[in-house]
N, C-alpha and C positions, 0 to 999 in steps of 0.2 A: 437497554441503547440502542438508539439507533445507528444503523449502517450508514457512513457516509458515501458515496457511490462516487464521489469524485474521488476521495481518497482511494477506496480500492482500487481503479481507472488507472489511477498513477502509478500505483504499485504493481500492475500488469505491464502498463506501459513499457516501465523500467525493466522489469523484469524480460519483457520482449527485447527490448535495446540490450541488455547484457548475453543474451542469446544471438545476438547479432540478426533477428529476425524482422523482415517487415509485417507491415500489417497483414497485407496479400499472405506470404506465407504461413501465417501462423493461423487466421482465417481462412487457408483452404486444407492445412491441417485438422481443424477439428469443425470442417466443414458448415461455417458459418460464412456470412458476407462480408466485405470489406468493411462498408458498411457501417452495420452492425457493432463491430470489432472498433470501428471508432468510436461508436455513440457510447460504449461502454469505456471505451478508455478516458474520455470527455466524462463520465458520469451519468451520463444523459439516458444511460439503458441499462437494466440490471440483467443479469447473466444469470440462467439457472444453475442450478450443484452439476449438473450431468456436466454442463460446457465446464466449467468452472472447473471440476476434479481433471476435467482432461486438459483446458490447460495446463493445470500447476503440476500434471506429467511430465508436458513437454516442457514447460522452462523450469523446471525442478525446483522447483517452489510447494512450499505448503498452504492450504487451505488457510490456515489460521493466520497464516503472514499476509495472504492476499486478503484477506475478512477486516485482520484489528491489526496487522503490522508485528503479531505476536512471533517468534521466533526463540522459546527460552535456550534457544541452543546456542545460539549466535553468540556473540562476545560482543558484541555491539548493537545487544538489543534495544529498540526503540531510538539508538543515539539518532536516525534522521530526524526522526517526526520530532522531537526535541528541537535538535537543531533551527528546524522550517518554523516549528513554533515561533521560536525567541528570536528568531531573525525579521519576523512580521510583527513583533512588540515592541514598545517605547523601552526604553532606558529604566525607566521607573517600573513598567510594568515586570522586564526582566529581573528586577530586583525583588518585588516581591515574590513571582516565582521561584527563583531562586530561596526563597525566605522561606517560603510554606515547603517546599520539597525538602530542606536542609530539616526543619520541625520534623518530618513526617520518616525520613531516611534517621534520623539520630533515633525514633521512635521505639522502644523495646517493644 
């Protein structure tokens, strides 16, 4: 599975905003430029694992959440991702997604 860097960047930005940090604050704390952090948040640049680990510790989020949205401890596991996905679909596509998900969920 390929990583979607724009979604990774969105998650980083959301976590940063949840901590009431500016890009300047976060960039300074992990010793990167504001321009680089901005590119990461837009999905135009990739962050290395060392910086990702530092960022996750500062923002109190897991690497798994940043990379793939997985936080199996959370009650709302992937709720936002599904909601965002469905908002961008036509009514017909929403019905199809629902029917496929229902079949999968009910399978033993």
